[in-house]
Phi, psi and omega in degrees: 000145180291147174254134181244141179252136182230161173226136178281129179281349180269310184245000179067014177292135174258138181208161180241148174227142174257115183222148171290160180298324178295314180293327181299321181294332183253355188284141170266112185273124183235134179294129179287346181273312186238000179066018177282144175262007177274080184235158177229142176285137178260128179255128180228165179290161177237159177242126177236119179273114182255001180277143174278172181284349179284160180284134177252130176246145182249136180228153175101222192288338190243353181051274187251021184278119179288336186268354183285139178274357180262067182230151176244138180254129177282000000 
């Protein structure tokens, strides 16, 4: 289930909730610190590791560049 991060606009408390996507749409979000419902969802970046555990070698124009689309995998 997705975890959502929120911040209370009343006391500035940051907190997380685990909700299904269906429940998120219908949920009344309440701050666990002050019980205010004046909250905002906080959006943050995510990290996704797409590398396999095998060694990847880069050949050609970029040698060790992770962002290059010109790579060969051994």
